[in-house]
C-alpha positions as CSV (number, residue, x, y, z in Angstrom):
1,M,261.2,-121.4,157.9
2,Q,260.6,-124.0,160.6
3,Q,258.1,-121.7,162.5
4,V,256.1,-121.2,159.2
5,A,256.0,-125.0,158.7
6,V,254.8,-125.6,162.3
7,V,252.0,-122.9,161.9
8,E,250.9,-124.6,158.6
9,R,250.8,-128.0,160.2
10,L,248.7,-126.6,163.1
11,S,246.4,-124.9,160.7
12,R,245.8,-128.2,158.8
13,A,245.2,-130.1,162.1
14,S,242.6,-127.5,163.3
15,S,240.7,-127.8,160.0
16,L,240.4,-131.6,160.6
17,L,238.6,-131.1,163.9
18,A,235.4,-130.3,162.0
19,F,235.3,-134.0,160.8
20,L,235.4,-135.5,164.3
21,T,232.4,-136.9,166.0
22,P,231.3,-135.6,169.4
23,V,232.7,-138.7,171.1
24,E,236.0,-138.2,169.2
25,L,236.2,-134.5,170.2
26,D,235.7,-135.5,173.9
27,E,238.6,-137.9,173.6
28,F,240.7,-135.3,171.9
29,D,240.0,-132.9,174.7
30,N,240.9,-135.5,177.3
31,L,244.3,-136.1,175.5
32,L,245.1,-132.4,175.5
33,A,244.1,-132.1,179.2
34,E,246.6,-134.9,180.1
35,E,249.4,-132.8,178.5
36,T,248.4,-129.3,179.4
37,P,247.2,-128.1,182.9
38,R,243.9,-126.4,182.9
39,W,245.3,-123.7,185.1
40,V,248.7,-122.5,186.1
41,P,249.5,-120.5,189.3
42,L,251.3,-117.2,189.1
43,P,254.9,-117.2,190.4
44,G,255.2,-116.0,194.0
45,P,252.5,-116.2,196.7
46,Q,249.9,-117.9,194.5
47,T,252.4,-120.7,193.7
48,L,253.3,-121.1,197.4
49,A,249.7,-121.3,198.3
50,Y,249.1,-123.8,195.5
51,D,251.8,-126.1,196.7
52,C,251.2,-125.5,200.4
53,Q,250.7,-128.7,202.5
54,A,248.7,-127.1,205.3
55,D,245.4,-128.7,206.2
56,V,243.8,-125.3,206.6
57,L,245.2,-122.4,204.5
58,Y,244.2,-118.8,204.5
59,Y,245.4,-116.9,201.3
60,G,244.9,-113.3,200.7
61,G,244.6,-110.1,202.6
62,S,244.7,-107.5,199.8
63,A,242.5,-107.4,196.8
64,G,243.7,-108.5,193.4
65,G,246.1,-111.2,194.5
66,G,244.4,-114.0,192.6
67,K,242.5,-115.4,195.6
68,S,239.4,-116.8,193.8
69,D,241.7,-118.1,190.9
70,L,243.6,-120.1,193.4
71,L,240.5,-121.9,194.5
72,L,239.5,-122.7,191.0
73,G,243.0,-123.9,190.1
74,L,243.2,-126.3,192.9
75,A,239.7,-127.6,192.2
76,L,240.6,-128.1,188.5
77,N,244.0,-129.6,188.8
78,Q,244.5,-131.3,192.2
79,Y,241.3,-132.7,193.6
80,Q,238.5,-135.1,192.6
81,H,235.5,-133.6,194.4
82,S,235.7,-130.0,195.5
83,I,233.2,-127.5,196.7
84,I,233.6,-123.7,196.7
85,F,231.5,-121.7,199.1
86,R,230.4,-118.0,199.1
87,R,228.2,-116.6,201.9
88,Q,225.5,-115.4,199.5
89,T,224.3,-117.4,196.5
90,T,224.3,-114.3,194.2
91,Q,228.0,-113.9,195.0
92,L,228.7,-117.2,193.2
93,V,228.0,-115.7,189.7
94,G,231.4,-114.0,189.3
95,I,233.6,-117.0,190.2
96,Q,231.4,-119.4,188.1
97,M,231.7,-117.2,185.0
98,R,235.4,-117.0,185.5
99,L,235.7,-120.8,185.5
100,L,233.2,-121.4,182.6
101,T,233.9,-118.5,180.2
102,E,237.5,-117.5,180.9
103,I,239.3,-120.6,182.0
104,L,237.5,-123.6,180.5
105,R,235.7,-121.6,177.8
106,S,233.0,-124.2,177.8
107,R,229.8,-125.0,179.6
108,R,230.2,-128.7,178.9
109,G,229.3,-130.6,182.1
110,W,227.7,-127.6,183.7
111,N,224.4,-128.0,185.6
112,G,223.0,-124.5,186.4
113,Q,220.2,-125.9,188.5
114,S,222.5,-127.7,191.0
115,D,225.6,-125.4,190.5
116,I,227.8,-128.5,189.8
117,L,230.4,-128.9,187.1
118,T,231.0,-132.5,186.1
119,L,234.2,-133.1,184.2
120,P,235.5,-136.5,183.0
121,D,238.0,-136.7,185.9
122,R,236.5,-134.5,188.6
123,I,233.5,-132.7,190.1
124,I,233.3,-129.1,191.3
125,E,230.4,-127.9,193.3
126,F,229.4,-124.4,194.4
127,G,227.6,-123.7,197.6
128,S,226.3,-120.9,199.8
129,C,225.2,-120.4,203.4
130,N,222.9,-117.3,203.2
131,N,221.5,-117.7,206.7
132,P,222.7,-119.3,210.0
133,G,221.8,-122.9,209.8
134,D,222.0,-123.2,206.0
135,E,225.3,-125.1,206.5
136,I,223.3,-128.2,207.7
137,K,222.1,-128.9,204.1
138,Y,225.8,-129.9,203.3
139,Q,225.9,-132.4,206.2
140,G,227.1,-135.8,205.1
141,R,228.5,-134.6,201.7
142,P,232.2,-135.3,201.7
143,H,234.7,-133.4,199.6
144,D,238.4,-133.7,199.4
145,L,238.8,-129.9,199.0
146,L,236.7,-127.3,200.7
147,C,237.1,-123.7,199.6
148,F,235.7,-120.5,201.3
149,D,235.8,-117.5,199.1
150,E,235.7,-114.3,201.2
151,I,236.0,-116.3,204.5
152,T,235.4,-113.2,206.7
153,H,231.7,-113.2,205.5
154,F,231.0,-116.5,207.0
155,L,230.1,-117.2,210.6
156,E,232.7,-119.2,212.6
157,S,230.0,-121.8,213.4
158,Q,229.3,-122.3,209.7
159,F,233.0,-122.7,208.9
160,R,233.7,-125.2,211.7
161,F,230.6,-127.3,210.9
162,L,231.4,-127.5,207.2
163,M,235.0,-128.5,207.9
164,G,233.6,-131.7,209.4
165,W,232.9,-133.1,205.9
166,R,236.5,-132.7,204.6
167,R,237.2,-136.4,203.8
168,T,237.9,-138.9,201.1
169,V,238.1,-142.7,200.7
170,A,241.0,-142.4,198.3
171,E,244.1,-143.7,200.3
172,G,247.0,-141.3,200.4
173,R,245.2,-138.2,199.1
174,H,245.7,-135.0,201.2
175,T,242.4,-133.3,201.8
176,R,242.5,-129.6,202.4
177,V,240.5,-126.5,203.5
178,V,241.5,-123.4,201.6
179,C,240.2,-120.0,202.5
180,A,240.5,-116.8,200.6
181,G,239.6,-113.3,201.6
182,N,240.3,-109.7,202.6
183,P,240.5,-108.4,206.1
184,P,237.2,-108.3,208.0
185,T,235.1,-105.1,207.8
186,T,232.8,-106.0,210.6
187,E,233.0,-107.5,214.1
188,E,231.1,-110.6,212.7
189,G,234.2,-111.5,210.8
190,K,236.7,-110.8,213.5
191,W,236.9,-114.5,214.5
192,V,239.2,-115.0,211.4
193,V,241.9,-113.0,213.2
194,K,241.6,-115.2,216.3
195,Y,241.6,-118.4,214.3
196,W,244.8,-117.4,212.5
197,S,246.2,-115.3,215.4
198,P,249.8,-116.3,215.0
199,W,249.9,-114.6,211.7
200,L,247.2,-111.9,212.0
201,D,247.2,-110.7,215.7
202,D,250.1,-108.4,216.4
203,K,249.7,-109.1,220.1
204,H,250.2,-112.9,219.7
205,P,253.0,-114.0,222.0
206,N,254.6,-116.3,219.5
207,P,254.0,-114.8,216.0
208,A,254.4,-117.1,212.9
209,R,256.1,-116.3,209.6
210,S,254.1,-116.3,206.3
211,G,253.6,-119.8,205.2
212,E,254.9,-121.4,208.5
213,L,252.9,-124.4,209.6
214,R,251.4,-124.4,213.0
215,W,249.3,-127.3,214.5
216,F,246.1,-127.0,216.5
217,T,243.5,-129.3,218.0
218,T,240.3,-128.6,219.9
219,I,240.1,-129.6,223.6
220,E,236.8,-128.9,225.5
221,G,235.6,-126.6,222.8
222,K,238.8,-124.4,222.7
223,D,241.6,-124.4,220.1
224,E,244.9,-125.5,221.6
225,E,248.2,-125.1,219.7
226,C,250.4,-128.1,219.6
227,S,254.2,-128.3,219.1
228,D,253.9,-130.5,216.0
229,G,251.6,-132.8,214.1
230,Q,252.3,-135.8,216.2
231,A,249.3,-137.7,217.6
232,I,248.0,-136.6,221.1
233,N,245.7,-138.5,223.5
234,T,242.6,-136.6,224.5
235,D,239.5,-138.2,226.2
236,G,241.0,-141.5,225.5
237,R,241.4,-141.0,221.8
238,E,244.4,-140.6,219.7
239,I,244.0,-137.4,217.6
240,F,246.3,-135.8,215.1
241,P,246.4,-132.0,215.2
242,L,245.6,-130.1,211.9
243,S,248.1,-127.7,210.5
244,R,247.2,-124.1,209.6
245,T,249.0,-121.2,207.9
246,F,248.5,-117.9,206.3
247,I,250.1,-116.7,203.1
248,P,249.5,-113.0,202.2
249,S,249.1,-111.7,198.6
250,S,248.4,-108.4,197.0
251,V,247.7,-106.8,193.6
252,T,251.5,-106.4,193.1
253,D,251.7,-110.2,192.8
254,N,249.3,-110.2,189.9
255,P,250.9,-108.8,186.7
256,F,247.7,-109.1,184.7
257,L,245.8,-106.7,187.1
258,L,248.9,-104.4,187.4
259,R,248.8,-103.8,183.7
260,T,245.2,-102.6,184.0
261,G,245.9,-100.0,186.6
262,Y,243.9,-101.8,189.3
263,E,246.4,-100.7,191.9
264,S,245.6,-97.1,191.3
265,T,241.9,-97.9,191.7
266,L,242.5,-99.5,195.2
267,A,244.7,-96.5,196.2
268,A,241.8,-94.2,195.4
269,L,239.4,-96.0,197.8
270,P,238.3,-94.1,201.0
271,E,239.8,-95.2,204.4
272,P,239.6,-97.6,206.0
273,L,238.7,-99.5,202.8
274,R,242.0,-98.4,201.2
275,S,244.1,-99.9,203.9
276,Q,242.1,-103.1,204.0
277,M,242.0,-103.8,200.2
278,L,245.3,-102.3,199.1
279,L,247.5,-103.0,202.1
280,G,245.7,-106.1,203.6
281,D,245.6,-104.3,207.0
282,F,243.7,-106.6,209.4
283,K,243.5,-103.8,212.1
284,A,241.8,-101.2,209.9
285,G,238.2,-100.2,210.2
286,M,236.4,-103.1,211.8
287,E,233.0,-101.6,212.7
288,D,230.8,-102.6,215.6
289,N,227.3,-104.0,215.1
290,A,224.7,-101.0,215.2
291,W,223.1,-102.7,218.2
292,Q,226.2,-103.3,220.2
293,L,226.0,-101.5,223.5
294,I,229.7,-101.2,224.6
295,P,232.2,-100.3,221.8
296,T,234.8,-103.0,221.1
297,A,237.5,-100.4,221.4
298,W,236.5,-99.6,225.0
299,I,236.8,-103.3,225.8
300,D,240.2,-103.7,224.1
301,A,241.5,-100.7,225.9
302,A,240.2,-102.0,229.3
303,V,241.9,-105.4,228.7
304,D,245.1,-103.7,227.8
305,R,245.0,-101.6,231.1
306,W,244.4,-104.7,233.3
307,T,247.2,-105.9,235.5
308,E,247.5,-108.8,238.0
309,S,248.9,-106.4,240.6
310,G,245.8,-104.1,240.5
311,K,243.9,-106.1,243.0
312,Q,243.1,-104.2,246.2
313,G,241.1,-105.0,249.3
314,A,238.4,-107.6,249.7
315,M,235.9,-108.9,247.1
316,D,232.8,-106.7,247.3
317,S,230.6,-108.2,244.6
318,A,230.3,-111.0,242.1
319,G,228.5,-111.9,238.9
320,V,227.5,-115.4,238.1
321,D,226.2,-116.9,234.9
322,V,224.8,-120.2,236.2
323,A,224.9,-123.2,233.8
324,R,221.9,-125.4,233.3
325,G,223.9,-128.5,233.2
326,G,225.2,-130.5,230.3
327,C,228.1,-129.0,228.3
328,D,227.3,-125.5,229.4
329,K,229.6,-123.8,231.8
330,T,229.0,-121.7,235.0
331,V,231.1,-118.5,234.8
332,V,232.0,-116.3,237.8
333,A,233.3,-112.8,237.6
334,T,234.5,-111.2,241.0
335,R,235.1,-107.5,241.7
336,Y,237.5,-106.0,244.2
337,G,236.7,-102.2,244.2
338,S,237.5,-101.1,240.7
339,W,239.5,-104.1,239.9
340,Y,237.9,-107.2,238.2
341,D,239.5,-110.6,238.6
342,Q,239.9,-113.1,235.6
343,L,236.7,-115.1,234.8
344,K,236.5,-118.4,236.5
345,S,234.8,-121.2,234.5
346,L,233.3,-124.4,236.0
347,P,231.9,-127.4,234.1
348,G,228.0,-127.3,234.0
349,I,227.9,-131.0,235.0
350,L,229.0,-130.0,238.5
351,H,225.8,-127.9,239.0
352,P,223.5,-129.8,241.5
353,R,220.6,-129.7,239.1
354,S,222.6,-130.6,236.0
355,S,221.4,-133.1,233.5
356,R,223.2,-135.2,231.0
357,C,224.6,-133.4,228.0
358,S,222.4,-133.9,224.9
359,C,224.7,-132.3,222.5
């Protein structure tokens, strides 16, 4: 009887909504929003990623694990001014429709010309970098949450540039970069494996566990792993390393898609797509660019064969890539018969004709 009474009271309350003014309806929506989260993460990896404290998180691997939803949920619940990137502008339609028609079920506050959703308590932007250099249009536009959907589609230079505008003036707020995506399918996206190498590269000397935080900083243009997040001194400045982590997910973590038989759809894909999308295999099927002269597999095999003890006889030849000064570097490769020494790198500023760096 109590359940019947509750249903009747809710029915009467719903009928009264028709008599509220637009301003009163907005206020009613705000009151409901304070009590009910707009989006709730799924138990398991999605919740771990949602609560993760890493400065730079990569979530995903397999298809169907709720990667795009995680980005939307973070933007809706935790941050004041977010931006969600896809490489191509046309790829934004799906995630925008998911937000407006399925999660919010409203287009109130949506500006289709600028791809910006303005809610009473936050702003969510959508952006793209179709071509190299397009990332510059976002210069100087700060966000407390930067999201990259299908991170392996982006160039590393685009990703690193856009990370520079992760900031906020709100004291105490933790800003984040969250990336989602499947394994790379081309050499262009292979940088992702190197960037998160403790989790994704099976040859890494010190592999990391899923969700484990590791700290990195950049010294002379190269990523250097640090023991913790304590400040270090470089070039006379005190810098705090940024934390990274990777949390894998799969369709088995998403009960909504499991009920639709999506796992069988992924299992029916041809290889190597099946291993990439179903299993999240980061070693499967990365193809070289059609214009690449020497196959990457040959290079990897040669590196694996190389040993320090293979050096024989005297140096008989050398190849030199001479810097033109500034922040460029002179690189020297020496050969001893069939054995090649490790590359030697010298700062370009040491070149007698070098000029000041204008970078």
